[in-house]
C-alpha positions as CSV (number, residue, x, y, z in Angstrom):
1,M,8.4,-1.2,15.3
2,P,6.9,-4.6,16.3
3,I,7.3,-7.6,14.1
4,H,4.4,-8.0,11.7
5,L,4.4,-11.2,9.6
6,I,2.3,-12.9,7.0
7,F,2.8,-16.6,6.7
8,E,2.0,-17.9,3.2
9,G,2.6,-21.1,1.4
10,A,0.9,-24.1,-0.1
11,E,-1.3,-26.3,2.0
12,L,0.8,-28.9,4.0
13,S,3.9,-26.7,3.8
14,G,4.2,-26.0,7.6
15,K,2.8,-22.5,8.1
16,S,1.0,-23.4,11.4
17,F,4.0,-25.2,12.7
18,L,6.3,-22.3,12.0
19,M,3.9,-19.9,13.5
20,S,3.7,-22.0,16.7
21,Q,7.5,-21.7,17.0
22,I,7.5,-17.9,16.7
23,Y,4.3,-16.9,18.5
24,P,5.3,-17.9,22.1
25,I,8.5,-16.0,21.8
26,L,6.9,-12.8,20.6
27,E,4.0,-13.1,23.0
28,S,6.2,-13.6,26.0
29,K,8.4,-10.6,25.1
30,N,5.5,-8.2,24.5
31,F,2.7,-9.0,26.9
32,T,1.4,-6.4,29.3
33,S,-1.4,-8.3,31.1
34,D,-1.6,-11.2,33.5
35,N,-5.1,-11.8,32.3
36,F,-4.7,-12.0,28.5
37,L,-2.2,-13.4,26.0
38,N,-1.8,-9.9,24.5
39,G,1.8,-9.9,23.6
40,C,1.3,-11.0,20.0
41,F,-1.8,-11.4,17.8
42,W,-2.2,-14.6,15.7
43,I,-4.9,-14.2,13.2
44,N,-5.7,-17.4,11.3
45,S,-7.9,-17.8,8.3
46,D,-8.4,-20.8,6.2
47,I,-9.4,-21.5,2.6
48,G,-13.1,-21.0,3.5
49,I,-12.4,-17.3,2.9
50,F,-9.5,-16.9,0.5
51,G,-10.3,-17.7,-3.0
52,T,-14.0,-17.1,-2.4
53,Q,-16.2,-14.1,-2.9
54,Y,-15.2,-13.0,0.7
55,G,-11.4,-12.9,0.2
56,T,-11.0,-9.4,-1.0
57,K,-13.4,-7.9,1.5
58,V,-11.9,-9.8,4.4
59,I,-8.4,-8.7,3.4
60,Q,-9.5,-5.0,3.5
61,E,-10.9,-5.6,7.0
62,Y,-7.8,-7.4,8.1
63,I,-5.7,-4.4,7.2
64,K,-8.0,-2.2,9.3
65,I,-7.5,-4.7,12.2
66,A,-3.7,-4.6,11.6
67,E,-3.9,-0.8,11.8
68,I,-5.7,-1.1,15.2
69,L,-3.3,-3.7,16.6
70,K,-0.1,-2.3,15.1
71,G,1.5,-1.6,18.5
72,K,2.1,-5.4,19.1
73,P,3.5,-8.1,16.9
74,I,0.9,-9.5,14.4
75,L,1.0,-12.9,12.7
76,F,-1.4,-13.5,9.8
77,E,-1.8,-17.1,8.6
78,K,-2.6,-16.6,5.0
79,F,-3.4,-13.3,3.3
80,H,-3.5,-11.8,-0.2
81,L,-1.1,-14.3,-1.8
82,S,-3.4,-17.1,-0.7
83,D,-6.4,-15.3,-2.2
84,M,-4.5,-15.0,-5.5
85,V,-3.3,-18.6,-5.5
86,Y,-6.8,-20.1,-4.7
87,K,-8.4,-17.9,-7.3
88,E,-5.9,-19.0,-9.9
89,Q,-6.3,-22.6,-9.0
90,S,-10.1,-22.4,-9.2
91,G,-10.1,-20.5,-12.6
92,Q,-11.3,-17.2,-11.2
93,E,-10.0,-13.7,-12.0
94,V,-6.9,-12.9,-9.9
95,I,-7.1,-9.6,-8.1
96,D,-4.3,-7.0,-8.2
97,Y,-3.2,-6.5,-4.6
98,S,-0.5,-3.9,-5.1
99,A,-2.4,-1.2,-3.2
100,V,-2.8,-3.7,-0.3
101,E,0.9,-4.4,-0.3
102,E,1.6,-0.7,-0.1
103,R,-0.6,-0.5,3.1
104,L,1.1,-3.6,4.5
105,K,4.5,-2.1,3.7
106,K,3.6,1.1,5.7
107,L,2.8,-1.1,8.6
108,G,6.1,-2.9,8.3
109,F,4.8,-6.4,7.3
110,K,7.1,-9.1,6.0
111,I,6.1,-12.4,4.4
112,V,7.4,-15.8,5.4
113,L,6.8,-18.3,2.6
114,T,6.9,-21.9,3.8
115,V,7.8,-24.6,1.2
116,F,8.3,-28.3,1.0
117,E,10.4,-30.6,-1.1
118,E,8.4,-31.5,-4.2
119,N,8.3,-35.2,-3.2
120,P,4.9,-36.9,-3.7
121,A,5.6,-39.4,-0.9
122,L,6.3,-36.6,1.6
123,I,3.1,-34.8,0.5
124,K,1.1,-38.0,0.8
125,Q,2.4,-38.5,4.4
126,R,1.6,-34.9,5.3
127,L,-1.9,-35.2,3.8
128,K,-2.4,-38.4,5.8
129,D,-1.3,-36.6,9.0
130,R,-3.6,-33.7,8.2
131,I,-6.6,-35.9,7.7
132,K,-5.9,-37.8,10.9
133,L,-5.9,-34.5,12.8
134,Y,-8.7,-32.9,10.8
135,P,-11.0,-35.6,9.3
136,H,-13.1,-33.0,7.5
137,Y,-10.1,-32.0,5.4
138,R,-10.7,-35.3,3.4
139,R,-13.5,-33.4,1.5
140,I,-11.0,-31.1,-0.1
141,A,-7.9,-33.3,-0.2
142,K,-6.1,-33.4,-3.5
143,P,-3.3,-35.4,-5.1
144,P,0.3,-34.4,-4.5
145,E,0.5,-32.7,-7.9
146,Y,-2.1,-30.2,-6.8
147,Y,0.0,-29.0,-3.8
148,I,3.1,-28.9,-5.9
149,K,1.4,-26.7,-8.5
150,Q,0.1,-24.6,-5.6
151,Q,3.6,-24.2,-4.2
152,R,4.9,-23.1,-7.6
153,L,2.2,-20.4,-7.8
154,Y,3.3,-19.1,-4.4
155,L,6.9,-19.1,-5.5
156,D,6.0,-17.1,-8.7
157,L,4.0,-14.6,-6.7
158,I,6.5,-14.0,-3.9
159,K,9.0,-12.8,-6.5
160,K,6.6,-10.1,-7.6
161,S,5.8,-8.9,-4.1
162,S,7.0,-5.5,-2.9
163,L,7.2,-6.8,0.7
164,P,10.4,-8.2,2.2
165,Y,10.2,-12.0,2.3
166,K,12.0,-15.1,3.5
167,I,11.5,-18.6,2.1
168,V,11.7,-21.3,4.7
169,K,11.9,-25.0,3.6
170,L,10.4,-27.3,6.2
171,Q,11.2,-31.0,5.8
172,S,11.5,-32.4,9.3
173,F,10.1,-29.5,11.3
174,S,13.3,-29.1,13.2
175,E,15.0,-26.2,15.0
176,D,17.7,-26.2,12.4
177,E,15.2,-25.4,9.7
178,T,13.8,-22.4,11.6
179,A,17.2,-21.0,12.8
180,E,17.7,-18.9,9.7
181,L,14.3,-17.3,9.9
182,F,14.8,-16.4,13.6
183,K,18.1,-14.8,12.6
184,W,16.4,-12.9,9.7
185,L,13.8,-11.6,12.2
186,S,16.4,-10.9,14.9
187,I,14.5,-13.0,17.3
188,D,16.4,-14.7,20.1
189,K,14.9,-18.1,21.2
């Protein structure tokens, strides 16, 4: 069965970086076309969906998409845990996604949870880097305590998940930090 992963974690925790390390390996091992990058499907969604009125509906559609694409590796950047965290942080009713997890389990999905050291200086630097890359992020930027609280919500939720998961702490975005994940996934670099 191909590798199917959901990357979850607080904002600024390194999900995109980690995905960028895994994607080219999976894609190059599974492609079948000289015209398309069809060896791995990377599906990215940001907080414009999760935590809003669209989250639950989009998650249901993403599962349908995963069922269509299941013959190749799939990487989702954020999914049901993100919807739950963003709803919790904005004071909305949190949805029970146990039925979603059962469907994901049947497809062989695993969760990779990225975390950071709860260091306000580190978070401020990552936030500064994010805003430099994406100036529009300034509109929703929060103090470090917000991201720490967000991370703690993810850590609580991952323990309740029925899906296999791996927690990856990213401090310096180095190969040493990703080695254990590659081993867990049985991926050779």
